[in-house]
C-alpha positions as CSV (number, residue, x, y, z in Angstrom):
1,M,23.0,7.2,21.2
2,I,23.6,3.7,19.9
3,T,20.0,3.4,18.9
4,S,20.1,6.6,17.0
5,R,23.3,5.6,15.2
6,F,21.7,2.2,14.4
7,T,18.6,3.7,13.1
8,T,20.6,6.1,10.8
9,I,22.7,3.3,9.5
10,A,19.7,1.2,8.9
11,L,17.8,3.9,7.1
12,A,20.9,4.7,5.0
13,L,21.1,1.0,4.0
14,V,17.5,0.8,3.1
15,L,17.7,3.9,1.0
16,S,20.9,2.8,-0.8
17,L,19.3,-0.4,-1.7
18,G,16.2,1.4,-3.1
19,L,13.7,-0.4,-1.3
20,G,11.3,2.5,-1.2
21,V,10.8,2.6,2.5
22,A,10.7,5.8,4.2
23,C,10.9,6.9,7.9
24,S,9.0,9.9,9.0
25,S,10.2,12.3,11.7
26,D,8.1,10.5,14.3
27,G,9.6,7.1,13.4
28,D,6.6,5.7,11.6
29,M,7.5,3.5,8.6
30,N,5.6,3.8,5.3
31,D,5.9,2.3,1.8
32,G,7.6,5.4,0.5
33,M,4.5,7.2,-0.8
34,S,3.9,10.7,0.5
35,D,0.5,11.5,1.8
36,E,-0.3,13.7,-1.1
37,S,0.6,11.0,-3.8
38,S,-1.3,8.3,-2.0
39,M,-4.3,10.5,-1.6
40,S,-4.4,11.7,-5.1
41,S,-4.0,8.1,-6.5
42,M,-6.8,6.8,-4.1
43,A,-9.3,9.5,-5.3
44,S,-9.5,8.2,-8.8
45,Y,-10.0,4.5,-7.9
46,D,-11.9,4.4,-4.6
47,R,-15.4,3.0,-4.9
48,A,-18.2,2.8,-2.2
49,G,-17.0,0.5,0.6
50,F,-13.4,0.2,-0.5
51,K,-10.2,2.0,-0.1
52,T,-7.5,1.8,-2.7
53,F,-3.7,2.5,-3.0
54,V,-1.6,2.7,-6.1
55,V,1.9,1.4,-5.5
56,D,4.5,0.7,-8.3
57,G,1.6,0.9,-10.9
58,R,-0.5,-1.8,-9.1
59,L,-3.9,-1.1,-7.5
60,W,-4.2,-2.4,-3.9
61,V,-7.9,-2.8,-2.9
62,F,-9.3,-3.3,0.6
63,R,-12.7,-3.2,2.1
64,E,-13.2,-0.1,4.3
65,G,-12.7,-0.9,8.0
66,S,-11.3,-4.3,7.3
67,E,-8.5,-5.9,9.4
68,A,-6.5,-6.4,6.1
69,L,-6.7,-2.6,5.5
70,M,-5.6,-1.8,9.1
71,E,-2.7,-4.3,8.6
72,Y,-1.7,-2.8,5.2
73,E,-1.7,0.8,6.7
74,K,0.3,-0.4,9.6
75,V,2.9,-2.8,8.1
76,G,2.5,-2.7,4.3
77,E,2.0,-5.6,2.0
78,P,0.0,-8.5,3.7
79,A,1.4,-12.0,4.1
80,K,-1.4,-13.4,2.1
81,L,-2.3,-11.7,-1.2
82,V,-4.1,-12.3,-4.4
83,T,-2.9,-10.7,-7.7
84,R,-4.8,-10.4,-10.8
85,I,-2.7,-9.1,-13.7
86,G,-4.4,-6.6,-16.0
87,E,-7.8,-6.9,-14.4
88,G,-8.1,-3.6,-12.7
89,P,-9.2,-0.2,-14.1
90,E,-7.1,0.9,-17.1
91,G,-5.6,-2.5,-17.4
92,M,-3.9,-2.2,-14.0
93,T,-2.7,-5.1,-12.0
94,I,-5.0,-5.4,-8.9
95,R,-3.9,-6.9,-5.6
96,S,-5.7,-7.6,-2.4
97,D,-5.9,-9.9,0.6
98,S,-8.6,-12.0,-1.1
99,G,-10.1,-12.8,-4.4
100,E,-13.6,-12.1,-3.0
101,T,-12.5,-8.5,-2.2
102,I,-11.3,-8.1,-5.8
103,D,-14.5,-9.5,-7.2
104,A,-16.7,-7.2,-5.0
105,Y,-14.5,-4.2,-5.8
106,L,-14.8,-4.9,-9.6
107,A,-18.5,-5.4,-9.3
108,A,-19.0,-2.0,-7.4
109,R,-19.7,0.8,-9.8
């Protein structure tokens, strides 16, 4: 009961602060994107060998099957990241775990 009450209070606090973190019914945390919105945004920017996510107007790029992708899907934004402002498709800011990943993504057509 205490854990449930704490979870409810913590979730209310997070939502009131507008941090964009949501908790699903099974307790998994995600970055506030619904599965539908993340899938629709990924479809337009994915390239062979890469998986993409659009969050707050920024394009996150990861190599398919990479540890960085698994970490991102599990906990969100990685501790180490590279940002290139305006270098993504349609002038989007592009983010990834490494500059090499961004370069390879941009070279893939």
